[in-house]
N, C-alpha and C positions, 0 to 999 in steps of 0.2 A: 504494500500500500504506500502510495506516495502523495504527499500533500504540500501545498505552499501556504504559509501563514504570515500575516503581518501582526506581530506581537507588540502591543502597546506597553511602554515602559513608564507610564505615568506614575505608578505606585512607587517606583524607585526614586522619584524626585521628592517624595515626602519623608525621606529619612535623612539623618545627618549627612552632610556632604562628603565626609570622609569614608562612608561605606556605600556610596551610590553604585559604583561599578560592581562590587561583589553582590549587592542586592539584585541588580539587573540580571546577573548570571543566574541567580536562584529563581527569579521570576520567569525567565525563558525556560529553564528546566521544568518548573512546576506547570507552566502552560502546556508544554508538550506532553507531560505525563498525563494531564487531565484530558486533553483533546485527542491524543493518540491512544489513550487507554493502555499505557505501558508503565512498567515499574522501572525499567532500565533505559536511561536516555544518555546518549553520548553526543557531546557538543564538539564540533570541529574547531580547530584553531582560528579559522577565519571569523567565527562568531565572537570568540574571545577578543581577538584583535580589534574588531569593529566596536565592541563595547568599551574597550580600554583605549581607543584611538586618541581621544582628547584628554585622557587622564582619568583619575578616580572621581572627579567632581562633575564633569560635563559629559553625561551620557546622552546618546541620541534619544529622541522622543519615541521612536518606534524602530523595529527591525524586521526585515523580511527574511524568512527562513524556509528552507526546503527540508521537509522531514520525510525519511524513508523508514518504514517498519518492515523488518525481515520476518521470516517464518518463526524465529525463536522469540519474537516479541520485543526485540531490541530496536530502539529508535535511534537512527543516526541523523543528526541535523547538520546542515551546512548553510552558509550564507547564500541567499538568492539575489543575484543582481543582474 
């Protein structure tokens, strides 16, 4: 199963600025666990680089992700551009 999602990172803006990027990573992982109905989610380095691109404080407002679920139930997510 393969899907493309635009994940809003609005909730990560409401935390202290020194933990915004780590919170954004958690939000992406939780979003994919919920919508792809999986327990194991692997994020690609490109997603991590995009979230940390401007530092820990200035995260993007949303991120476009391509998620692929294999037969074992593992979701692998990459940046969609």
